[in-house]
N, C-alpha and C positions, 0 to 999 in steps of 0.2 A: 751694479747691474742695472741696465735700463728696464723700467717697468713697461709692460705692454698691456693695453686694454683695447676694447672695441666699442664703437658707438654707432647707433643708427641715425644720429642727427646729421644734417647736411654738413659736409666737410667745410664749406665756406663759413659756416656759423660757429664752428668750434674755435675757442680761443687757444692760441699757442704762439710760440715764437716763429714758427714756420709752417707752411702748408706744402706738402709734397704732392705733385701731380705727375702722371705718366704721359709721355707723348709717344707717338709711333711715326715711323718713316713712311711717307707716301711719295708719289711721283712729283707732287707739288711742294715737298718739304715736310716739316714737322706738323703734326696735327694732334690735338688732345685725344687721348684714348677715351672711348665711350665709358659712360658710367660715372663721370665726375660729379654730376648733379649741380653744376654751377649755373648761375643766372646768365641771361643773354648778354647783359652789359659786361660782365666779367669775361665771358667767352670771347666777345668781340675784342676786348682789350688784350687778352692773352694771344689771340690769333694775330693781331696786329704786331704785337711785340715779337712773336716768333718769326713773322715774316720779315720784320725790320732787321732782326738779328741773323737772318738767313739760316735759321735752325733747320736741321735735317731730321731730328728724331732718332738718330742712330744710337747704338749702344755707347754708353759712357759719355754721352753728351748731357751735361748738367748745366742748366741756366738758372741764374738767380735774378728774381724780379722784385721790385719794391713798389709800394703805393698802388697795388692792384685793387680796383674798385670792387665792392661787394664781398670782400674777404676779410675776416676778422684778424687773421695773422698778418704781421707786419712784412713778412718775407714769403715769397712764393718760389718754390724750386720746381722746375720742370725737367724731368729726367727721361731721357730717351730709352726706348725698349727695342728699337729696330723695327723690321718689317713684321707684319702680322702673318704668321705661317700656319697657325692652327685652323681647323675647320670652323665655319660659322663666324669668321671675322674676330675671333677672340685671341688674346695673347696667350702664349704658352706660359706655364707656371714659372719656369726658370727665367724667362725673359722679364717677367714681373719682378721676381726676386732680385735680379741683377739691377734693374732700373731703380727700384726703391732703395736697395742697398747702396747704390752709387750716390743717391741723394743723402741718406742718413750718415754716410761717411763724412759729409760736409758740415755736419751739425754738432761737432764737438764743442762743448761749453754751453750749449743751449739747454734750457730747462724743459721745454715741451715742444713736440712736433706732432702735427696731424698729417696722416697719410690718407689720401683719397684713393681707395681701392678701385682700380679700373674694372669695368664690367659690373655685374650685379649678382654674382654667385658666390658660394662658399669657397670654391677653389681659388678664385681670384683674390678674395679677402685673405685666405690662408697664405697664399704666396706673398701677398703684400706684407703680412705680419712677419713672415720668416725673413724676407729680404731686409725688412726694417731692422730687426734685431741682429742679423748677421753683419749688416753694414755699420751698426752703432758700436764700433769698437775702436779704441786707440791704444797705443803703447803709452802707458802713463809716464809722465815725466814731471818731476818737481820743477825743473827749469821752465817748462812750457806752462805750468800752472793750470788754470781752468781750461785752457785751450786743448789740453790733452785728456779731458774728462768727457766720456760719451754723453750724448743727449740723455737727460734723466728719465723722461717719460715720452712714450709714443702712443698715440691714439689712432687706430685704424677705423676710418669711417666707411661703413658699408650698409646698404639697406637690409642686409640679412644678418645684422649684428645680433639679433635675438635668437638666431638659429642655434639649437643645442649642439649640433655638430661643429659649428664654428667656435662656440665657447670651448669645446674640447680641443679644437685645433689651435686656439690661441694659447691654451695651457701647454700644449705640445711644443709650439713655436718658442715659447719662453724657455722651456727646458732645453730645447736644442740650442737656442741662442746662448744660454748660460754654459752649456757643455762645450760648445764651439769656442767660446771666448776663454774658457778655462784651459782648453787645449792650447790656444794661441799664447796665453800667458805662460804656460809651462815651456813651450818651445822658445819663447822670447827671452827666457831667463839666461843670463850669462853662464857659461860652462864652469866658471870658478865659483858660482853660487849654487847651481843645480848640478849635482853629481849623484852617483847612485845612492849614497847614504841620505842626502838631503831630499832627493826625489822620493825615496821611500817614506821619509818622515812627513813630507808634504801630503802624500796620499793618505797616510794614517790620520793626519789632522783633518783633511777634507772629509773623511768618511764618518766622522763623529756625528751621530744623530741621523744618519741616512738609511740605516738598515743594511749597509754593506759592511761585511766583516773583512778585515785586512790582516794578513800575516806576512812576516818578512824573514827571509833567510839571509844571513850574513855569510862571510867566507867560511866560517866553521860549519854552518848548516849546509852550505852548498857542497862542501867536501864530504860531509857525512852522507848526503843524498846522492852523491855520484854525478853532480852536475859539472861535467868537464868543460862545457862551452863557456859559461860566464867566467869561471876561474881562469881559463886559458886566455881569453880575450882581455880580462881585467888584470892579468898578471904584470903588465908593464906599467901600471898606474899606481901612484901612492894612494889613490882612492879606490877601495875595494869594491867588487861587484855586489849586487843584491838581486834577489828574486822575490818579487812582491806578488802575493796572491790575493785577489778580491773575490768575495763570494756574495751573491745575492740569491737568497733562497726563499721565495714567497711560498706560502702554504698551499696554494692552488695550482702550482706549476705542474704541467704535464710534459714539458719538453725541457731539455738541458742544452744550452749553447756554451761553447768555450771560445774565448778570445785569447790570442797570444800576440803581444806587442813587442817589437824591437825597441829597446831603450838604450842606445849608445849615446851617452850624454855628451861625449865629444869623440870624434873620430879623426885621429891623426893619420890613420893608415897603419899604425904600428911600425914594424921594421920595414914593411913595404910602404914607405911613407908617401903621403900625397904631395903633389906640388902645391905651392902656395895658393894658387887660385882655386884649387880643389878643396882647400881646407877652411877657407874663410867662413863658410856657412855651416860648418859641421856641428854647431851646437844644435842643429835641427835633426840630428840623426836619432833622436829619441821620440820623434813625432808619432810613430806608431804606438808606442807605449802610452803616450799622452792621450791619444785618441781613444785607446781602449779604456783607460781609467775614466775619462770624461763620459764615454758612452755608458759605462756601468752605472755611474752616478745618475745619468739622465734616465736610464731604464728604471732605476729604483725610485726616482722622483715621480715618474709616470705610473708607478705601481704595476708594471707589466707582469702578468702571471706566467713568467718563464724563468727558469733557474739559469743563472749565469755564473760561470767560473772564468776568471780572467787572470792572466799571468803576464807580468811586466818583467822582461828580461833585461836587467840593467847592468851596464859596465861602461868603463871609459877605456878607449883603445889608444894606448900610449906606447912609445918605444923605450920604456924604462928598463931597469936591470933584470926584471922578471918577465920581459916580453917574450912571447912565443916566436918561433922561427919557422920559416918554410922547411918542411921536412919532418917537423914534429908530428907525432901521432897522438890524438886526443880521444879519450873515451867519453861518450855521451851517456846520459842516464838511460839505463836499459841495456847497455853493453856494446852498442855499435861503436866502431872506431873510425876516425877520420884522419886522413893524411893532409896536413896543411901544405898549401902551395902558394898562398896569397894572404898575408895577414890583414890586408885591406878588405877581405871578404869575411869580415868578422860577424856581420849581422846574422848570417845563416847559422853560425856556430851557437850563438846564444838562443836563437829561435828553436834550434834542434832540441835543446833541453826542455824548453817551454812546451813544444809540441808533444814530446814524449811524456811529460808530466800531465798535460791536458788529456792525453789519450787514456791514461790510467783510470780516469773517472768514467770512461765510455760515454761521453755526451752524444747527443743526437747529431751534432755537427761541430766542426772546429773551423774557426776563421783566424788566420794570422794576418797581420798588417805591419808593413815595414817600409822605411825608406831604404830599399835594398840594393837596387842596381842602377848604375849610370846607363846601362843598356836600355832600361825602360824610358829614360829621358831622351836618349838618342832616337828611339823608335817613335815615341809619341809626343815629345815636347814636354813643356813644363806645366800644362794645364790638364792633362789626361793621365790617369793611372792605368797600370797594367794589372791583369789578374788572370788566374788560371785555377783549375779545379780537377779533382779526381772523379767528379760526379757531374754528368751532363745536366741533370735536373737542377743541381745547386748552381752550376755555371749560369744557366739561363735565369734562375731566380735572382742571383746577385746582380746580373745585368739589368733586369727589370727594376729591381729596388733602387739601384744607383741612378738609373735614368729618371725614376719618379722623384727622388729627393734632390736631383740636380747636381750629382757628383759624377762627372764623366769617367767611366772605366771602359777599357777595351780588352776583350779576351785574347789570351795567347794559348796556343794548343800544347798539349802534353805529347810532343812528338816521340813516338816509340824508339826511333833510331838514335835519340839523344841519350837514353838511359845507359847503354853500354859505356859511354864516355865517362861515367862516374866511377868506373872501376879503378882501384888502386892496387899495385903489387904488394903493398905492405899494410893495408888497412881495408876495412869494409868499403869505404868511400873515399873518393878524392874530393877535396873541398871545393875547387873552382875549375871552371872550364870555359871554352871560348864562346859558348852559345848564350851567354848572358842570362836573360830573364828565364828562358826555358830550362837551362841547366840548373839555375837556382831553384826553380819550382820542383824539378825532379829530386834535387837534393833534399829539400824540405819534406817532400812526400814520403821519403824513406823513414821519417820519424813519426808519421801518423799511424796510430795503431788500429786494431780491429774492434768492432763493436761486440756485443754479447752474443751475436750469431756467427762471429768469426769473419765477417765481411769488413772491408776497409771503412773506417768512419768517414762520412762525407766531409770533405775539407776544401777550403778555398784559400788561396794566397793572394793578398792584395799588396801590390808594389806601388807605393805612393811617393816614390823618390822625386818625381817631377812636381806635383801640385801641393806637396806638404809645406813648402817654403817659397815665398815670393820675394826674390831679391831684385825685383824690377818695380815698375810703377803700379800702384794700386789700381784695381779695375772692378767694376760691379760692386759686390759686397765684399770682395777679397782685399784685405789690407796688405801693406808691405809686411815682410817678416812671416811669422807663423800664420797659417791660413785656417787651421782646424779641419782640414780635409780628412774625410773618412768617418767622422763621428756620425753623420746622418745615415750613412750606409750601414754602419754597425747597428745603430738603433733600429733601422728599418729591417735588418736581418732578424733581430730579436723579435720585433713585432710580427714578422711573418711566421713565427713559431707559436704564436698564441692560438 
């Protein structure tokens, strides 16, 4: 894990292998973002170099320069943040995160990097720190050797380094970075290595010494508890399903939040088998469960005074001899029945049991997160997640939190005319329908229970099918493969309940 510190010394004077600077796009090309604190000779040299290289200062433009006068570091990296769009000529936090993260992605194998936070405030320094740790990640490889090891230490240089709020923000950034990278590591595991049993064991090991209690239900426990979803989905695999429960219960908690994560460790589609192209990235179908687990550990590390119950619904969807069939009827915990019509709509089946179990504790709110529908990707692309809620206040709150932490979510409506299409002639519900994201949301809402006053528990469904896995070129602080998307929003939701 990359260590993160902050210093009020001039960035140019701090020793390190590299100095990261942020540039912005102007009509005349790239310009250094304000707040760098560099001397006139250094600025003149850099401006000349940027002009010679015809730099634009656009997003994902990363330039490496050596022998820059007046700088202690041997290498200077100038990373573009795009146009300044915020009021007062300041960069928005997410633009800073992406620019700094794009730079630290380039520093694998380095020992120490210095990041000159643009601007002069706590917000800019915080965004710089977050982007730095999010970008400092690599998929480790013995073949690549040191080149696959993230930069060991990052120092954020800012004139407000001694601010108490920034010190707390740096601690939070470190926790979020560790949680995001833990999620990425889980998603990047090969499916023959990470399957329900080993996933559960990994979580139990990670929980040691954290204050998070973990319990695991195997096939026998799932059968006794009436959890038809994981048992049905996992029936076609030689590797049985699991349901992992994490509990964080601080003594001063006044609110209780429940998280439910989809954890399909590999999705072949079952008997409704996927085409080859649709199956190649399906080791990532457990990204929701990974994000939930990592978020709980981050919440515990930060000591947030909010109770959290989390449920990882783990199964492998395979077309083996015990596989379910279209036409089967499955009973979910609590007694509702579901007629199957698409074995590749397995995520909602395991989540149904998780939502039903979460509701039994009557938390203040329930959030589920899943790589659930291809329809979300078709509608929003692979960088934006879909979400919906049974509560307008929670819907607005989740959107505000996601925007603040830099994870793009777009709300989908719970259209009333879709609900009748869930009806089945042989069960309480039909598993799958033609309206994609909205149908799935209505289906999941059926398993959300009532609070102690008899009202529906506020619930939100986060569909991260697009941004959870990047099978294209890295960008900003986002690496190839697992992205860790959703962790920051989940932690932010917990923070909103403090």
